[in-house]
C-alpha positions as CSV (number, residue, x, y, z in Angstrom):
1,M,-11.1,59.5,15.1
2,A,-7.7,58.5,14.8
3,R,-9.0,55.1,16.2
4,S,-11.3,55.2,13.2
5,A,-8.7,55.8,10.8
6,R,-6.7,53.0,12.5
7,V,-9.3,50.5,12.1
8,D,-10.0,51.9,8.5
9,G,-6.2,51.6,7.3
10,A,-6.1,47.7,9.1
11,N,-9.1,46.8,6.9
12,V,-7.6,48.4,3.4
13,Q,-4.4,46.3,4.0
14,N,-6.6,43.4,4.8
15,R,-8.0,43.8,1.6
16,G,-5.0,44.4,-0.3
17,A,-3.8,41.4,1.0
18,S,-6.8,39.4,0.2
19,D,-6.9,41.0,-3.3
20,Q,-3.3,40.5,-3.6
21,L,-4.4,36.3,-3.0
22,K,-6.9,36.0,-5.1
23,S,-4.8,37.6,-7.7
24,L,-2.4,35.0,-7.3
25,Y,-5.0,32.2,-7.4
26,D,-6.7,33.8,-10.5
27,D,-2.9,33.7,-12.3
28,N,-2.2,30.2,-11.9
29,L,-5.6,29.0,-12.6
30,I,-6.2,27.8,-16.2
31,H,-9.3,29.9,-17.7
32,T,-8.8,28.8,-21.6
33,G,-9.0,25.1,-23.6
34,P,-10.8,23.2,-26.4
35,S,-14.1,23.2,-26.0
36,Y,-14.1,19.4,-24.5
37,G,-12.0,21.2,-21.7
38,N,-15.3,21.2,-19.2
39,N,-16.1,17.5,-19.2
40,F,-15.7,15.4,-16.1
41,F,-13.3,13.7,-18.4
42,F,-10.8,16.3,-18.6
43,T,-11.1,17.8,-15.8
44,I,-10.3,14.9,-13.6
45,G,-6.9,16.7,-12.3
46,V,-8.6,19.0,-10.9
47,Y,-10.3,16.9,-8.3
48,L,-7.0,14.9,-8.1
49,I,-5.5,17.7,-6.7
50,E,-8.7,18.3,-4.1
51,L,-8.3,15.1,-2.8
52,F,-4.1,15.6,-2.3
53,V,-5.1,18.1,-0.3
54,V,-7.4,16.1,1.6
55,L,-5.3,13.5,1.7
56,G,-2.7,15.7,3.4
57,A,-4.8,17.4,5.8
58,T,-6.3,14.5,7.2
59,G,-3.1,12.2,7.4
60,L,-1.5,15.3,9.6
61,I,-4.3,14.8,12.1
62,M,-3.8,11.2,12.3
63,V,-0.3,11.9,12.4
64,L,-1.1,14.3,15.9
65,F,-3.0,12.5,17.6
66,G,-1.4,9.0,16.7
67,P,-2.6,4.8,16.6
68,Y,-4.8,4.7,19.0
69,W,-7.0,7.5,18.7
70,W,-7.3,7.2,14.9
71,D,-8.0,3.3,15.5
72,M,-9.7,3.7,18.5
73,S,-11.9,6.4,19.0
74,A,-15.2,7.1,17.3
75,A,-13.9,10.9,15.8
76,G,-10.2,9.0,15.0
77,T,-12.2,6.1,13.0
78,F,-14.1,8.9,11.0
79,V,-10.4,9.9,10.0
80,R,-9.2,7.3,9.6
81,S,-12.1,6.3,6.9
82,V,-12.4,10.1,5.3
83,H,-8.3,9.1,4.9
84,L,-9.2,5.4,3.5
85,W,-12.1,6.3,0.7
86,A,-10.0,9.8,-0.4
87,A,-7.4,7.5,-0.9
88,E,-9.0,5.0,-2.9
89,A,-11.0,8.1,-4.8
90,F,-7.9,9.7,-5.5
91,V,-6.6,6.4,-7.2
92,T,-9.3,5.5,-8.7
93,L,-9.6,8.6,-10.7
94,M,-6.0,8.7,-11.5
95,F,-6.5,5.4,-13.1
96,V,-9.5,7.2,-15.5
97,H,-7.1,9.9,-15.6
98,L,-4.8,8.3,-17.1
99,F,-6.9,6.1,-19.6
100,V,-8.3,9.3,-20.9
101,N,-5.0,10.5,-21.7
102,F,-3.9,7.1,-22.8
103,C,-6.5,6.9,-25.3
104,T,-6.4,10.6,-26.4
105,S,-2.7,9.8,-26.8
106,A,-2.3,12.6,-24.6
107,F,1.7,11.4,-25.0
108,R,2.0,12.9,-28.2
109,K,2.0,16.5,-27.7
110,K,3.5,16.4,-24.5
111,R,5.7,13.9,-23.4
112,L,7.2,15.4,-20.3
113,V,4.0,15.9,-19.3
114,W,3.2,11.9,-19.8
115,I,6.0,10.9,-17.8
116,I,5.7,13.4,-14.4
117,G,2.4,11.8,-14.7
118,G,3.8,8.1,-15.1
119,M,5.7,8.8,-12.2
120,M,3.3,10.3,-9.5
121,F,0.9,7.1,-10.7
122,A,4.1,4.9,-9.5
123,A,4.6,7.1,-6.2
124,V,0.7,7.0,-5.5
125,L,0.7,3.0,-5.5
126,F,3.2,2.9,-3.2
127,E,2.6,5.5,-1.5
128,F,-1.4,3.9,-1.4
129,A,0.5,0.6,0.3
130,F,3.2,2.4,2.5
131,G,-0.5,3.7,4.0
132,V,-2.0,0.6,4.5
133,G,0.9,-1.2,5.7
134,I,1.5,1.2,8.7
135,G,-1.9,1.1,10.0
136,G,-1.4,-1.2,13.0
137,S,-4.1,-3.7,12.5
138,L,-4.7,-7.5,11.3
139,V,-4.8,-6.1,7.4
140,S,-1.4,-4.5,7.6
141,Q,0.3,-7.1,8.9
142,A,-0.9,-9.2,5.9
143,N,-0.6,-6.5,3.6
144,Q,2.9,-5.9,5.5
145,Q,4.0,-9.1,4.8
146,A,3.0,-9.7,0.6
147,G,4.3,-6.3,0.3
148,S,7.5,-7.5,1.0
149,D,7.9,-10.3,-1.5
150,L,7.3,-7.3,-4.2
151,W,9.5,-5.3,-2.8
152,N,11.6,-8.1,-2.3
153,G,11.0,-9.5,-5.6
154,M,12.5,-6.1,-7.4
155,G,15.3,-6.3,-5.4
156,L,14.6,-3.3,-3.6
157,G,13.8,-5.3,0.1
158,F,17.2,-3.5,1.7
159,W,16.0,-0.3,1.3
160,I,12.5,-1.0,1.9
161,N,10.6,-3.7,4.3
162,P,7.2,-2.8,4.5
163,M,7.4,-5.0,8.2
164,N,9.8,-2.2,9.7
165,S,6.7,-0.1,10.5
166,G,9.2,3.0,12.0
167,A,11.0,3.4,8.4
168,V,7.9,3.0,6.0
169,F,5.9,5.4,8.1
170,G,8.9,7.9,7.4
171,W,8.0,6.7,3.4
172,H,4.3,7.4,3.7
173,V,4.5,11.1,5.5
174,A,7.4,12.6,4.4
175,I,9.6,10.7,1.0
176,V,6.4,9.7,-0.7
177,P,4.4,13.0,-0.1
178,L,7.1,15.4,-0.6
179,L,8.2,14.0,-4.1
180,L,4.4,14.0,-5.5
181,V,3.9,17.8,-4.3
182,V,7.3,18.8,-6.5
183,L,5.5,15.9,-9.4
184,I,1.8,17.7,-8.7
185,L,3.0,20.9,-9.2
186,S,5.4,20.3,-11.8
187,H,2.9,18.2,-13.6
188,Y,0.5,21.0,-13.4
189,S,2.8,24.2,-14.4
190,L,3.9,22.3,-17.5
191,V,0.0,21.5,-18.6
192,R,-1.0,25.2,-17.5
193,K,1.9,27.1,-19.3
194,A,1.1,24.7,-22.7
195,G,-2.4,24.8,-22.1
196,L,-5.0,21.8,-22.0
197,N,-4.4,19.1,-24.6
198,T,-5.9,19.6,-27.9
199,P,-6.8,17.1,-30.7
200,Y,-3.2,15.4,-32.6
201,R,-6.0,14.4,-35.4
202,K,-7.4,17.1,-37.7
203,D,-10.7,15.1,-38.2
204,I,-11.5,15.8,-34.8
205,P,-13.6,19.4,-34.4
206,Y,-13.1,22.2,-31.5
207,S,-12.8,25.4,-30.6
208,I,-11.4,27.4,-27.5
209,V,-13.6,28.0,-25.1
210,P,-13.6,29.5,-22.0
211,I,-13.1,27.3,-18.4
212,N,-15.9,26.8,-16.2
213,H,-14.9,27.4,-12.9
214,R,-18.3,27.4,-11.3
215,T,-18.9,23.7,-12.5
216,L,-15.9,23.0,-11.2
217,Y,-16.4,23.8,-7.9
218,K,-19.7,22.5,-7.9
219,R,-18.0,18.8,-9.1
220,M,-15.1,19.4,-6.2
221,A,-18.0,19.7,-3.6
222,Y,-19.6,16.6,-4.7
223,V,-16.4,14.5,-4.6
224,L,-16.3,15.6,-1.5
225,V,-19.7,14.9,-0.7
226,V,-19.1,11.3,-1.7
227,V,-16.0,10.4,0.2
228,V,-17.6,12.1,3.3
229,L,-20.9,9.6,3.0
230,L,-18.3,6.9,2.5
231,A,-16.7,7.6,5.3
232,L,-19.8,7.3,7.6
233,L,-21.4,4.3,5.9
234,F,-18.7,2.5,5.7
235,S,-16.1,3.3,8.0
236,A,-13.3,1.0,8.0
237,P,-13.0,-1.5,11.1
238,Y,-10.3,-2.1,13.1
239,I,-9.3,-5.9,13.4
240,P,-6.8,-6.1,15.9
241,P,-2.9,-7.3,14.8
242,L,-2.6,-10.5,15.5
243,T,0.5,-11.8,18.1
244,I,2.5,-14.7,18.6
245,G,0.8,-15.3,22.2
246,E,-2.6,-15.0,20.4
247,A,-1.3,-17.7,18.1
248,A,0.2,-20.0,20.5
249,Q,-2.6,-20.2,22.7
250,A,-4.8,-21.3,19.7
251,H,-2.6,-23.6,17.8
252,P,0.2,-25.1,20.6
253,D,1.3,-27.8,18.2
254,T,1.6,-25.6,15.1
255,V,3.4,-22.7,16.8
256,A,5.7,-25.9,18.3
257,M,6.0,-27.4,14.9
258,T,7.1,-24.4,13.1
259,F,9.7,-23.4,16.8
260,L,11.2,-27.1,14.8
261,K,11.0,-25.6,11.4
262,E,12.7,-22.8,12.4
263,F,15.5,-24.4,14.2
264,N,16.1,-26.8,11.6
265,G,15.9,-24.4,8.7
266,S,13.0,-25.5,7.1
267,S,10.8,-22.8,7.7
268,A,9.6,-20.6,4.4
269,T,11.6,-17.3,5.9
270,A,15.1,-20.3,6.5
271,T,14.4,-21.2,2.8
272,Y,13.5,-17.6,1.1
273,L,15.2,-17.9,-2.4
274,D,15.9,-13.5,-1.9
275,T,19.0,-13.9,-0.1
276,I,18.6,-10.3,0.4
277,D,17.5,-8.4,3.8
278,P,15.5,-8.6,5.7
279,Y,15.1,-12.6,5.3
280,S,19.3,-13.3,5.3
281,F,19.3,-13.7,9.3
282,N,19.6,-17.4,11.2
283,T,15.9,-18.4,11.9
284,S,17.4,-21.0,14.4
285,S,19.7,-18.1,16.5
286,A,16.6,-15.8,15.8
287,Y,13.5,-17.9,16.6
288,V,14.6,-20.3,19.2
289,S,18.4,-19.9,20.3
290,V,18.1,-16.6,21.6
291,P,14.5,-16.8,22.9
292,Y,15.2,-20.2,24.8
293,S,18.7,-18.7,26.3
294,V,16.3,-16.3,27.8
295,Y,13.4,-18.7,29.1
296,L,16.9,-20.8,30.5
297,N,17.9,-17.7,32.5
298,L,14.3,-17.3,34.1
299,T,13.3,-20.6,34.8
300,H,16.6,-22.1,35.3
301,S,15.9,-25.2,33.5
302,Q,18.0,-27.7,31.9
303,N,19.8,-26.8,28.9
304,E,17.8,-29.1,26.2
305,E,19.5,-27.5,23.2
306,A,22.9,-27.8,24.6
307,R,21.7,-31.9,25.1
308,F,20.4,-31.9,22.0
309,L,23.5,-30.1,19.9
310,A,25.8,-33.0,21.8
311,E,23.9,-36.2,20.3
312,N,25.7,-37.7,16.9
313,R,23.9,-36.7,13.7
314,S,21.8,-39.8,13.4
315,D,20.6,-39.5,16.5
316,R,19.8,-35.8,16.0
317,S,18.0,-36.6,13.0
318,R,15.5,-38.9,15.4
319,T,15.5,-36.7,17.7
320,L,13.8,-33.8,15.4
321,A,11.7,-37.2,13.9
322,Q,10.5,-38.1,17.3
323,A,9.2,-34.5,17.9
324,Y,7.8,-33.6,14.6
325,A,5.3,-37.0,14.6
326,Y,4.5,-35.8,18.4
327,F,3.7,-32.3,17.3
328,D,2.0,-33.4,14.6
329,A,-0.1,-35.8,16.6
330,N,-1.3,-33.0,18.5
331,G,0.9,-33.8,21.4
332,T,0.4,-31.3,24.4
333,V,2.6,-28.9,25.7
334,S,2.6,-29.6,29.4
335,K,3.3,-33.2,28.8
336,G,6.2,-32.3,26.2
337,M,7.7,-30.3,28.6
338,N,8.1,-33.7,30.3
339,S,9.6,-35.1,27.8
340,S,12.7,-37.2,27.5
341,N,12.8,-35.9,24.0
342,P,15.0,-32.5,24.3
343,M,13.5,-30.8,20.8
344,I,10.0,-31.7,22.3
345,V,11.3,-29.9,26.0
346,M,12.8,-27.4,24.0
347,A,9.4,-26.3,21.5
348,S,7.0,-26.9,23.7
349,S,9.2,-24.6,26.7
350,L,8.5,-21.8,23.9
351,T,5.5,-22.3,22.9
352,Y,4.5,-21.8,26.2
353,M,6.9,-18.8,26.6
354,A,4.5,-17.5,23.8
355,Q,1.3,-18.7,25.5
356,V,1.8,-16.5,28.9
357,G,2.8,-13.4,26.3
358,A,6.9,-13.6,26.8
359,Y,8.7,-14.5,24.0
360,Q,7.1,-12.3,21.6
361,P,8.9,-9.1,23.3
362,V,12.2,-11.3,23.3
363,L,11.7,-11.8,19.6
364,Q,10.9,-7.9,19.5
365,G,14.0,-6.7,21.0
366,E,16.1,-8.8,19.0
367,V,16.1,-6.3,16.6
368,M,16.8,-2.6,16.8
369,S,14.1,-1.3,16.5
370,G,10.1,-2.2,18.3
371,N,8.5,-0.4,14.9
372,N,10.4,-3.7,13.2
373,D,7.8,-6.4,13.2
374,T,10.2,-8.6,10.4
375,Y,10.5,-11.8,13.0
376,V,7.6,-11.2,14.4
377,I,5.7,-11.1,11.0
378,R,7.8,-14.2,9.1
379,F,7.4,-15.9,12.4
380,L,3.3,-16.0,12.0
381,Y,3.5,-16.6,8.4
382,D,6.1,-19.2,8.5
383,S,3.2,-21.0,10.9
384,G,0.6,-20.5,8.5
385,I,-1.7,-18.7,10.9
386,L,-1.2,-15.4,9.6
387,W,-3.1,-16.3,6.2
388,A,-5.6,-18.8,7.9
389,E,-6.4,-15.5,10.1
390,A,-6.6,-13.4,7.1
391,S,-8.8,-15.7,5.6
392,R,-11.2,-14.7,7.3
393,Y,-11.6,-11.7,6.3
394,G,-10.8,-12.3,2.6
395,L,-7.4,-11.1,3.1
396,S,-5.7,-14.5,1.4
397,V,-3.6,-14.5,-1.5
398,P,-6.1,-16.9,-3.8
399,Q,-9.2,-15.1,-2.3
400,W,-7.8,-11.9,-4.3
401,G,-5.1,-11.1,-1.2
402,M,-3.5,-7.9,-0.6
403,L,-6.5,-6.4,-2.2
404,K,-9.3,-5.4,0.8
405,V,-7.9,-2.8,2.8
406,G,-10.4,-3.4,6.1
407,A,-13.7,-1.9,4.6
408,P,-16.4,-3.9,2.5
409,P,-15.5,-6.0,-0.2
410,W,-15.3,-3.5,-2.5
411,S,-13.2,-1.2,-1.1
412,L,-10.1,-2.9,-2.9
413,Q,-6.3,-2.5,-4.1
414,Y,-8.0,-3.8,-7.4
415,W,-5.0,-2.1,-9.6
416,L,-3.1,-5.6,-7.6
417,I,-5.2,-8.2,-9.5
418,P,-3.0,-8.6,-12.6
419,Y,0.2,-9.2,-10.2
420,N,-2.2,-11.6,-7.4
421,L,-3.4,-13.5,-10.6
422,L,0.4,-13.4,-11.7
423,Q,1.6,-15.3,-8.1
424,I,-1.3,-17.3,-8.4
425,Q,-0.4,-18.9,-11.4
426,T,3.4,-18.9,-10.9
427,A,3.0,-20.5,-7.3
428,N,3.7,-24.1,-8.1
429,I,7.1,-23.5,-10.9
430,P,9.8,-24.4,-8.6
431,W,12.3,-21.9,-10.2
432,W,10.1,-18.6,-10.4
433,N,9.8,-16.8,-7.6
434,D,9.4,-13.4,-6.0
435,V,12.6,-11.8,-8.3
436,E,10.6,-12.6,-11.7
437,N,7.1,-11.8,-10.4
438,G,9.1,-8.3,-9.3
439,S,10.9,-8.1,-12.2
440,I,7.5,-8.0,-14.2
441,G,6.2,-5.8,-12.5
442,A,8.9,-3.2,-12.6
443,V,9.0,-3.5,-16.2
444,T,5.6,-2.7,-16.8
445,L,5.8,0.7,-14.6
446,L,8.6,1.5,-17.0
447,I,7.0,0.7,-19.4
448,L,4.1,2.7,-18.8
449,V,6.3,5.5,-17.9
450,F,8.5,6.0,-20.9
451,L,5.7,5.1,-23.4
452,P,5.6,8.5,-25.4
453,Y,8.8,6.7,-26.6
454,I,8.2,3.0,-27.3
455,P,7.4,2.8,-31.2
456,G,4.7,0.7,-31.8
457,L,3.4,0.7,-28.8
458,R,2.6,4.3,-28.7
459,E,0.4,3.8,-31.7
460,V,-1.8,1.3,-30.3
461,P,-4.8,3.7,-29.1
462,D,-4.8,5.2,-32.5
463,R,-4.8,2.3,-33.8
464,L,-7.7,1.2,-32.4
465,R,-9.1,4.3,-32.2
466,L,-9.8,4.6,-28.5
467,Y,-10.1,7.8,-28.9
468,K,-13.6,7.8,-29.9
469,L,-14.1,7.2,-26.5
470,F,-13.5,10.2,-25.4
471,W,-13.7,12.6,-28.2
472,N,-17.8,12.2,-29.6
473,K,-20.6,13.9,-29.5
474,Y,-21.3,13.9,-26.2
475,T,-17.8,15.4,-25.0
476,I,-17.1,17.6,-28.0
477,P,-20.0,20.5,-28.4
478,D,-18.8,21.0,-32.0
479,M,-19.3,17.4,-33.2
480,K,-22.2,18.0,-32.0
481,N,-23.4,20.9,-33.8
482,A,-21.8,19.7,-37.1
483,K,-23.9,16.8,-37.0
484,R,-27.1,19.2,-36.1
485,K,-26.0,21.0,-39.6
486,R,-26.0,18.4,-41.6
487,G,-29.4,16.7,-40.2
488,R,-30.8,20.0,-41.9
């Protein structure tokens, strides 16, 4: 009897806790709204919260098991693919959500809600880009390099360097997600407190009706099923990252030529216009002098760099020109190491060092963190081999670069198309660089966030009657009923 009483008491306590949680959950739901509030386009916020939870859960699993698991195992690939497609769905639905609220001028009644939503939108785009960059693949390398130009263009390269995977990992799994949690809770609490937006126009009929939560749950299930099916049918393939060793084996003359350009300060990194971190380092020292000193210590060879520096200025120019001509004519590394030209010997030695896998570890060791790939990616970019390899997978800028994330062609960062077009169109303007492009991107986001306070622009949706796209007889039952009555 005593045992039975204890069991019954435990059951009562469990039911009490369950009832309390259910009551708490119910208290935080939105129970009523305008008659169009049950339409799919006006319930997108619910699916965004669902997808955010999916992203958090799959992201946590990936962090627990690590890169090798999510890249190489079948289970890891599936979880990574779910994470990818959930991210694609999240961004896509957020665009739709933003567009619906723009067309219906939702910011007229709830300016703060719009501003918080705009900040969420910007944070989500950055979060997606960070996620692609830490994948540890060729796709990641291409996105890291392309993304770094954007951050440098906005003047933020000192704080956010996409090529430093260790730092970006923190942004992706901690800083931005925590910011998003705060923004989402703030956004939802404001909407719940004030209720769903009602039409600002008096000619739009509506009534207040109960929110159909059962329909919402069904749609949430459909969204999850679609994401899982996409992950099963179109899993994101793993494309191994490009190494300097692989580049040197496949294109030894190109790599040797790159060493010459890094040494004489004519490479893309050496001549980068935005003289801010992480590109303010001396390429001659980082890519040539330091690794070459390690090579000399290992091989006890003659110091060809010292021999070159002992020449007068005119002889140096002639020596460099001969070295360029040698590798431009597909001169071999083996013969180059026995050349009488010190620059040919030095470039050939470093290329050989790369071919045997000894160069990249030395280069990587020059940075403070093993997860900082700045030197490696910039060298591969300077050689042209990175984007040549990326082009095979449709990742180069002229092919809508920074778009594809390793899944099929329709898995795209399509929101970067305007920025890519800007890059392509301004590529041949001498005085135009990443600062201008980044400034345009930053200003565009600021305009979006503070749209409710910009006269002229905030009236655009109403003047174009964009509200008719989402306030019509198909979305508002009251309008459909009124039309039927007029027909009688």
